[in-house]
C-alpha positions in Angstrom: 0.0 0.0 0.0 1.0 3.6 -0.4 1.0 6.3 2.2 2.2 9.9 2.5 3.7 11.0 5.8 5.9 13.9 7.0 8.8 12.7 9.1 11.0 15.3 10.7 9.6 17.9 8.4 10.3 15.9 5.2 7.4 14.6 3.1 7.6 11.0 2.1 5.6 8.9 -0.4 6.1 5.4 0.9 5.3 1.9 -0.4 4.7 -0.3 2.7 3.5 -3.7 3.7 0.3 -3.8 5.7 2.0 -5.4 8.7 5.0 -2.9 8.9 5.3 -1.0 12.1 6.3 2.6 12.4 9.5 1.5 14.2 10.5 -0.8 11.4 9.6 1.8 8.8 11.9 4.4 10.5 14.8 2.0 11.2 14.8 -0.3 8.2 13.3 1.6 5.3 14.3 5.2 6.2 17.6 4.4 8.1 16.5 6.7 11.0 18.1 4.5 13.6 18.0 6.9 16.6 14.6 5.4 17.5 15.6 2.2 19.3 14.1 -1.3 19.2 13.9 -2.4 22.8 11.2 -4.9 23.8 9.2 -4.5 20.6 6.0 -4.9 22.7 5.4 -1.4 23.9 6.7 -2.0 27.4 10.0 -0.1 27.5 9.5 3.2 25.7 12.9 3.0 23.8 11.0 3.6 20.5 9.0 6.6 21.7 8.4 9.2 18.9 5.9 12.0 18.5 3.0 11.3 16.2 1.0 14.5 15.4 2.6 15.9 18.6 1.6 13.0 20.9 3.9 10.4 22.4 3.6 6.9 20.9 5.5 3.7 21.1 6.6 3.2 17.4 6.6 -0.5 17.8 2.9 -0.5 18.4 1.8 1.7 15.5 1.1 0.2 12.1 2.7 2.3 9.3 -0.6 1.8 7.4 -2.2 4.2 9.8 0.3 7.0 9.1 -1.2 8.5 5.9 -1.2 12.3 6.2 0.4 12.2 9.7 3.4 14.0 11.1 6.1 12.1 12.9 9.0 13.5 14.8 12.0 11.4 15.8 15.1 12.2 17.8 16.9 13.0 14.5 14.4 15.8 13.8 14.6 17.4 17.3 17.7 19.7 17.0 17.7 22.7 14.8 20.9 22.3 12.9 23.7 22.2 15.4 21.5 23.8 18.1 20.3 21.1 20.5 16.7 21.1 21.7 16.5 22.2 25.4 15.7 18.7 26.5 18.7 17.3 24.6 20.9 19.9 26.2 19.4 19.3 29.7 20.2 15.5 29.3 23.8 16.4 28.7 23.9 19.0 31.5 22.4 16.7 34.0 24.3 13.5 32.9 20.9 11.9 32.4 22.2 8.8 30.6 24.6 6.0 31.2 24.5 3.3 28.5 22.4 5.6 26.3 20.1 3.0 24.8 16.9 4.5 26.3 18.0 8.1 25.8 16.3 8.9 22.5 13.0 7.4 23.8 13.4 9.3 27.1 14.1 12.6 25.3 11.2 12.2 23.0 8.9 11.3 25.8 10.2 14.3 27.8 9.4 16.6 24.9 5.9 15.3 24.8 5.5 15.3 28.6 6.5 19.0 28.8 4.2 19.9 25.9 1.3 18.1 27.6 2.0 20.1 30.8 2.7 17.1 33.1 5.6 18.7 34.9 4.0 20.5 37.9 6.1 18.5 40.4 8.6 15.7 40.5 5.9 13.1 41.3 3.7 14.1 38.3 6.7 14.2 36.0 7.9 10.7 37.1 4.4 9.3 36.7 4.0 10.6 33.2 7.5 9.5 32.2 7.0 6.0 33.7 6.5 4.4 30.4 10.1 4.8 29.6 12.4 2.4 31.3 16.1 2.9 32.0 18.1 -0.3 32.7 20.9 1.8 34.2 18.6 3.5 36.7 19.5 7.1 35.8 16.0 8.2 36.9 17.1 11.0 39.3 19.2 12.6 36.5 16.5 12.1 33.9 13.9 13.7 36.2 16.3 16.6 36.9 16.9 17.1 33.2 13.2 17.1 32.3 12.4 19.5 35.1 15.2 21.9 34.0 14.1 21.7 30.4 10.5 22.3 31.4 11.5 25.4 33.2 13.4 26.7 30.2 10.7 25.8 27.7 7.8 27.0 29.7 9.6 29.8 31.5 8.3 28.6 34.8 4.7 29.1 33.6 1.8 26.6 33.3 2.8 24.7 36.4 6.3 23.7 35.2 8.5 22.4 38.1 
């Protein structure tokens, strides 16, 4: 089947199989390998991307449902060489160890901030709980998301 989708602000006309997932489309057909394949069952969050501005696990989304949709991956987050505030906060707060979950954590954090789920640390952790870190860098991740939320929201709308 054929679909048209915008991925990281680039329009694509794609021929896909009916069983292809968004994750496999990104990684295998488009070579956008920043989105990681973790559990491939929607349990770990390593494959988190933004679909029309909402967080989704790319392993659970069929590519056939993407016609006319906008997808943003970690590769499309920075503006040239200028990192997104969440990316910079992850560096500043040393919010990664092995790095495998980092792209999913960052994309989830971008969505979490946009959704306004950063009023306090408990809320932030609850709304980020779908993204697992095997290295247990959760305190650093929470600090990075809180710092980015303050920068992005300017302390408004309940940002921590």
